[in-house]
N, C-alpha and C positions, 0 to 999 in steps of 0.2 A: 629371589626377585623379592621387591617388596610387594604390598598387598596391591597397591594404588596399578602397580604397571601390568600385575597378572590380571588384571579386570579389563586393560587395555587389548593386552594381546589376548583373551576370551572373544572379546569382540571382534577383532580383526579375525582369528581363526572361524569365527564363525560366519561373516561374511562370506572368509573366505571359501568356507564349505557349501554355501547355498550358492555362490558364483562357480565353484567349480563343479557342482552336481548340478548345476541348467546347462552349464556347457558339456559334462559330458554327455548328459541325454540328448541334447542338439546334435552334437557330432557324429554320437555311436547310434542312435536312435534314430535319428533325423526327426526330433520330433521339435515343435512351436515350442517358444522359449519358456512360455508362460506354462505349459506342460511339464517341461522341463523342471522348473522352481517349485511345482505342485509337488509331483513326485521326490523332490528333496526334502522339501520342508516334512512331507508326512513319514517317508523314511527316516529324517535323522527325530522326528518328533516321537519314533516307532509308536505312530495309534495305530497300523495294522489296516490299514484298506486294500481297497484291492488294487493291482496295477491298475496306472492310467491307460495303459497302452501294451500290447504284448508284446514280449521282451525277448531279443534274442539270449545267447549264452551269453555275446560279449554286453550285453545292456544288463543281464544278471550279475556276472563276475564285478563291474561296474558299482551297479548297489550294494552287492557283498561288502564291498572296497570302502563304499560311502556309511554305510551300518558300525563299520569297525572304527571307522575313523569319528563315526560321532558320539558311538558310546565313551571312548575317548576322551572327546573334549566336554562332551555334558560330565564325565567324572569331574576331569580337569574345573568346571564351571564350579560343582557343587562344592569342592573340596575349597576353593577359590572364596566363596563367595560366605560359606562356616569360618573361612579362617580372618575376615573381613569383620563379620561380625562378633564374633568372639574377642578378637584384637578391642572392636569399638567400644563391646561392653566392658572389658579389662580398663581400657584408657579411660572411660568415662565413671569407671567405681573409684578406680584409683585417685583419676582428678579429682572428685567429688571430694575424697578423703583427705587430701593434699588442701583443698580449699578449705573445708573446714577446721585441718589441723592450725592452718596458717592465722585464718581468723582468731582461733582460740589463742591464740602467740600476743594477740596486740594489747594495745595499751598508748591511752595517750592519745588516741585515733580517731577519725572523723568517720560520722556515721551519714548515709546519704539515702535518703528514702524518696525513692519515686525517679526513674531515668527516662520521664518525658522530653520534650523540649527544650526545658528549661532545665529539667534536672541533667540531660548529656551536658549541658555546657557548665554546671557549676563541675561535672565528673571533670572535666579536660582542666578548668583554672586549679581545681585541689593537683589534678595530678600534676601540673607544671610548679606548682610547688614544692612537689616532690613528699607530700605530706601524705602519712599511711592514712588508708580511709577501706571502707567497707560498703557496697552499696545492698540497700534491702528493694527489691525489685518483686511485684505477686504476676506480670506476665510474663511466661513461660520463655516465649519466642525473646523475649529481650535479653530477661536474665542470661539466656544460653547464648547470646549473639557476645555481652558484653562480657561473660567467662571463657569464649573464645580470642577476647581482646586480650585477657588476662588479668581481668580485674575479679577483684575477690566479690563476690556477689549471694547474698541467701535469696532463694525463690521463698517468697510468703507474705504475708499483710504485715505490715510495720505497724499496726493498729494493736497486733498482738502482744500482750506480753512476751509470750517464746522467743519468737523470732528476733525481738529488740533483747534479749537475752542473750539471744543466739550470738548476736552482732556484738556483745560486750559491752552494753549501754553503761553498765557500772564504772567499767574503766575509761570508758570516750569521752574525750576531749570538748568533742562539740559534736551536735546532731543538726543535721539541715533538712529540711523536711519540705519537698517539694511537688508534692501530689496537686493534681492539677482541681480538687476536690476541697471548699474550704472545709467542710466539716471533718473531713478525712485528716487535713494537715490541724486540726482543732485536737483532734481526740489522741495522733500522734505525740504533742505537745504534751496532752494532759499524761496520757503512760508514759513515756520517757521522764517527764520531770518528777512522777512517783517514785520510780526506779533508781533515778540519780539529781537527788536538790541540786548538785553542784553542776550538773552539765549545762552547757550555754547552749542556748538553743535557736536556731535561727529558722525563719517560718517563713512559704510563702501565701500570701493575701490576693484574694481577687478585688476587694475596695476597703474603705474604711472598717465599716460593721467589721468586716471579719478580722481584720487589726485587731479590734480589739475585742475578741474574742480569743482571739489567739496571745495577746497578752495577759487575760485571763485565766489561760492555761498552761500559762508558764514560760511561755516563750519568752527569750533575753530583746529578741531582735524582729519585726517583721518585715517583710521587704514584699511591695509591690508590684510588680514587672509593669502595669498597666501606667501607673502614677510616671515610675521612672522615667519612660519610656515617651510619657508625653513632657513633662519637666524638660527632656534632654531635647526634644523636637521645639520646643517652645523657645528654649536655648540656643540652639543653631540658628533659630529663624532671627531671632532679637540678638544676640552676641555670640556670631561665627567663629570670631578668634576664640575665646572663650572655651566653646564647644570640640575646637579641633584641639586645643590642650587639652583639657581633657581625657579625648578621644586617645590622641596620641601616649600619654601618660599611663593609660588603663586599658586599653585594647590593644595596641600596636605591640605585635609580637615580634618584629624586625627591630625593633630602638628597645637598647636596656637599662629601661629605666622603669622602676617602680617603686608604688608606697609598700611600706610595712611598719609594722606595731615591734617595739625591742623593751623588754621591762629590765631594770636596775635594779640587781640583787645585790642584799646587804655585803660589803666589802670590795665592792668592782672598783676600779681605780675611777669612775665618773661620779660616783657616792659622795657629796659634800663639793663636787666642784661648780664652777659658773661653765655655762654654754662656753663663753668667751677663752676660760682658761684651759675648758676640753678641746678645744681647736678642732670642733668634729670637722668643721666644712674643710678646714684644710687637710686632713688627718686621713679622713677617709671619701672623701669627694661626696657628701653625704648632706642636705637641709634639712632641718630640723622645720615641721611643720606647726606640729604643735606638742604639749606636753600634756598627760589627763596625769597627775596627782593622787599619789595612795589615796590622801586624805583631799577633796575640793575639785572644783570645777575643770574644767581643760581650758589650758591657755592655746590662743591659738596664735601663733607667728611670736612665738615667746624672745625675747631682747637677752642680748649679750649675757646681763649682770643675773641673769635667770640662773640661782642657784638648783644644781640635780641631788635628786635623792632616794635612797634605795626604797622601793616599789613604786618610781615615776615610771612611764608608761609612756616613750618616747615614738612619736608617727611623724615619720621619715621618710624622704625621697631620695635618689637616688640607683646608681648599679646595683648590680645583683653582689658585685666583690666587694662595693663599699660597705652595703646594708648587711653582709654576713661577716664582716670585720666588727662592724660596730656592734651587732649582736655578739659577738665574741668578748668585746672587751667588757658589754654591758655585763655579761655572765660570768666576768672571770674573778678572781678575789684577789685584793691588792697582795703586792710582794714587799 
């Protein structure tokens, strides 16, 4: 029988003994219900108090029977609780070992620092993309909840070099710090940059002053939620159709329409072709919104005569299947 079922069975058995004992004393001795319940409780608890009232031989026989069942019940309950405790400790120990083992194998992954209101939404977005990530959270209750959801979590302070090392910061692809405190985000960015000069760092800021400090600390990109929210609210009022389109393409889960970036590698079939000749729109049902060349500034709404080169970063919009196909071609070698 599973441990949980044993616990339910124990609760049911206890209620049955209390009810049966009360009924027995009531009908055998004619006692009031409360006296019968009290006698049952002190008998099962083996406290050793005196009898509530004088017992007949039949009542004493019933009491002995109640003691036998009570001892058997408490023995079963003790073994069940011990088993549950041992199983919990084993599961906890081996579960944590598995988490540490899985984290130690991560490469080219994302590190998410902080799982507050903003952090939880970031976790959802990264998970939707199917990317590997590890969360650093110092609140044990929050961390335990994330662990039960199947996430890789390190319980600790992300400003600590040891914790960042444990999250494999030296082999990580990017770090996102979304702590509620600006100084904490600055310190995390500064520490992470010192450990991995090539790491791409995205940080949360509360205002423009914090943004400047984070950029100085080594963040590649700083996001200010309050600024974004105010901009979107103003846009929703001034240009509602534009706001609806942005929301449709970035926040609607039911619509298979996504923005993504694709890097062209040397030797790809796209390397050296013009956008018109590559026929990206017809082949993959994907639209190129912008191109960031390996050298130079971002080109918005590129024309068909624009030549693609190895190292170019394509910013595209389309469905997941089309974007996936485009990524494969961009990373493939020409035959």
